[in-house]
N, C-alpha and C positions, 0 to 999 in steps of 0.2 A: 152436406152428408150431414155433418153432426148435428142441424138440427136448433134448435132455440134453447135453452134451460128455460123452465117452468119456475115457478115461484108456490111456496106453499104457505097459503094464510093461516097453518095451524098452528105454529114453528111461536113461542116467545118474540115479539119485535124486542126484545131489551136483550136478549144472548145473540144478535144479527148486526151490530156495530163493535169493531174495537172499541174495547175504552183506551180513552185517553190517555193512561195513564201508563198502559200495555209498551212495555218499550220496544221502537224500530232500530233495526242496525241499518238500516241500509239498503239493502233488494228488496222493494218489491213487487219487482214480478216474481218473485217466488212466490209459489201459490202452491198449500199443502187440504188437503178434506181429512174427513174426518167421515168415514162410510158409514154407519150401523145399517144390520138386517131385523127389521122388526119380527121380528120371528121365534124371541124368546128373553130372559130376561138378559140384560151385559150380566156380565163380571169379572173377573180382577184381571181377568187377562185379556179383557177388550181397553178398560183404565187404563193397565200399563200403555198396550198399544196407543191409545190415543190422546196419553199426556203426552211421550216421543214424542207421540208426530206434531205435536199442538207445538211444544219446547224446539223440536226439529227446525220447524219452520218461522215460527216465531222470534227465534235467536238469530235466524239468517234476516231479518227483517221482511217475512212475507206477507201474505197472505192465509189465510184459511176459508176453506168450507164445506159445507155438509150436506150430502146426498144422502139421501135412504133408499138404501139395496134395497126396496121392495118386489124387485122380480117376479118371486117367487107365493104369487097372491093363494095361492093353497094354505100355505104356512102363515103369511104375516096377517098382526091384529093391530087394533088402532088401538088397543088397550097399554103392545110392549113397545109401540109408538111414543105414546105418552109420558111412558116408564123413564125409556129411555134422554128424551128430554131432561128428566128430571135429572134424571145420573149426573149427561154432561153441566144441568145448573149447579149439580152440589158440589162435581169435580171442579167448578167456576170456568169450562171449556165457554169459549166466545168463538162467533166464525164473522163469515164477514159476507155479505150481502146477502141477495135471496137462497132458500131452500132448493135445491132440486129432488125431483123424485124418479129415478128410474121408470118408474111404470107408466110417467107420462112423456116416454122420448121412445117408443113403438117404429115411429116414421122413422127417425135420426139411425136405429139397427136396423130396419131392414131394409133402407138404402148403403148400409154398411156390406151387408149382405149380398146387395147388387152389386155392390161394385167389386166386393170381393171376386166373386161370380166370374164379371166378364174378364178380369185377371190373373183367371188362367188357374185360378192357388187354391181353389175347392173341388172334390170330388163327393158324389155321392154313398151313402154306405149304407148298408143293410144289416151289421152286425148287432148284437142287441150285448148288454155289457153284463148277463147271464153267458154269451157264449163265448165271451171272449177270455171271461173269470176261466172257462171250461179249459180252454185255448191252452192260457199261459199257469194257471195255479199259480197266482201271485199268494206271497207270505203275507199274513194277517196286518194292517196297514199299510200295505205297498199299493204300489200306481200299478193300474190294470194295465199295459202295455197294447196296440193298437201291431198289429203282426202286419199289416197292411195288405188286408183279402180283401177289398174291395175297387183301391187308388187308382187299379188299371181296368175295372171292367165300363166304367160310362154311366154309371146309373146316375140316374136323377134323384135319386134319395134313397129311402125315409128322410135320413139326419144329412149333413156336410160336415163334413171335417175337413182341416185344412193342412195344406201339407208341410211339412218342413223343410228346411235347407239343411245338405251335406254340415256347413260349417256353423259355428256356436253363435248365438244371439251377445249383444254384447250392453249390459247392465251396468250403467254407473251406482259404482258399491260404494255406499258411504261405512257402515256399520258389523256386515260380518267379514268380513273380509282385510279393513285397516282401518284401524283408528284416526291417524291425522291424515284425511284428507280422503281424494277418493282414489277407488279402486277400480277398473274395469272389472264385473265377472263376466265369464265366457259360460253362456250357459248353453251345451249340447240337447237339443230338442226330443232327437233321434235318436239318441238315448236315454232318454225320458219321456216317452211314453208313445214317441212316434206322433203324428196326424192327429190333431183331437179334434177333439168336437166346438164348432162356432153356432150349429143349431141340431138341436130336438130330431127325434123322429116324429116326431111333433110338428113343429117348421117351429120352436118355439128359440130364438137365440141365446146363447152360449153367458154365460157369467164371466167368461174370459173376453167374449166379443163385446158384451154391454158398458162391460169396467173401461176397455180398450177410448171406446166413442166415445164414452160418456166424460172419461178422465178430461180429454182431450176438448171435449166444447165445455169444461169448467176451464180452462187452462191451466192445469195442475201441473206442477214442474216437480214437486215430490211428493212422495210416496212414501212411509214411515210402514211396518209390519211384519206380520211374527217369520224366523226364517225357515219354516216351510212351507212359506208361499212364495219361494224365489223360481220356480222351476213356471210357477203361474205369470209370474209377472213378466216370465220371458218371454211363455206368450204370448200376452195383453205388448212387449214389446214388437213382436213380430208383426202383430196385430195393424201396428200404429205406423210400423215400416212401409207395410203395406201399403196402407191407404196415405202414404205420405202426411200424418200427424207430429210425427216429432219425435221427443223420447223424454223421459224422465228420470230425476235423480231417485233414489233405493235408499233406505234403511233397512235393511233386514235384524229387527228386535229376536233377543233373547225370547223365547219359546217361556211363558207360563206355565209352570206344570205343581200336579200337589206332591206331597210327603214322598208318595210313592216313585215319583217320575210321568204320571201319567199328565199329555197337555188337558190343560181347562176345558171343555166341552157346554155349550148349551143344553144340550137334548139330559146335558147329567146333577144341571142345577149348579154346578158350583161358585158357592159366593158368592151369590149375585150380587149387586150392589144395593140394590131395594134394602136386601134381607143385611146388610151394613149397615142404610142407611138407621133403615127403625130398631137396628139393635146400638146405635146412641155413637156409629163409629165417626168420628171427626174424618172432612175428609183431606185437610193435612198430613193425616195418619197415614191413608194413602199414599199422597207424595211423599212422606219421607223413605216409606216402602221402596216405592216405583224409582228412586235414587242412587239407593242403597249399595247398591248390585255394581260399580262398578266406577267408572273415574268422571262424578257427574262433584257438582260445586259442593262447596263447603257452606252446607245454610244450614240458616236456623229461626227455625216456624216458631221457635217461641210466642208469641202472642198477638201472630203474626193472624190478619185475613189472609183469606184464598186468595185474592188478587195480586195480594202484598205479594204473598209466598211462588208467587208464581212468577211474579217479578225477578225478585231474588234467580229464581230457577237459568230463568230466561238469561239473564244479561252474563249467563259464567255457564252454559250449558255445556256438555259436552258428550255424544251417545255412551247407550251402555257398551260393557264389554259380555263377553262368559257370551255358552249356548243356552243356554237355560238358569231359571227366576225361580225359586220355590213359592209358590201363594203364601201369606200364613195365616195365621185360625184369626178367626174374628177376634177370640181372648187376644193376642199380641198387637191385635189392631188398638182393640181400646188399654192394652196398658199393663192389663193382667197374668200376662209373662213373659 
């Protein structure tokens, strides 16, 4: 069901292989991933998540994979992909094995939808987002809950939703709840939006479905990202469970926000990494900022290469604490303030 993993010839081969000097602490069965979407410039929030994902997996002796989450063909652009590759190289983030393209894996996604349909855990839905917003009247930024309008109607579509269990989905969490070891986070999906989309009204598989299927195909065991995506991972975990694809360990990181507390976003063009590079910011400054908010190691990056700075972090790495991390200004990263 999971299909083959496709390679990508556009990515620089020099970044594919683990550098010999990168430390390995023993568990090569651990697999993390970087999964940028080439829909706009990467910003400091992406750098923060990618760095901690890389450090966490490398510190556990694991391998890192790279996948382009390029399913939204209307917004993905080659120039954003090239820019992201330059950003990853600038940050010194390497990966192992061929690059995966989500857009190449349509057959695997369709197979997963067919399997879920056979299992009887999907139902057709004709509700539009406009209808749901009108019914639920959510507060600004709040997710629109699904009231179950079509769940018992036996409709063939046009959209497909996945039924959620009455009991919580369990996720092995290493960051948001407990710092010294793993804790089990229980996510009540029935209270977090209810039945969720796995295919749109036009038949396109949803982000939740393709991420769950592609992570499993790549052998991903460790997922580190912002704490605002905890419910999202619960949905992906449920999909994996229904398909018999195992589970992942998670680290839900502090959110990167601006001085007003607003989460950084591509659409706001917040502190794009390309702008930092052009301004002459040293990647070590970004690494030091990313480490400054929690029980990280006492690293001395003065005079160190980027690879040596990573080595210092990995051998002593601990996940960050806190709910948010304020993004610095370019001047601060340049040491001017």
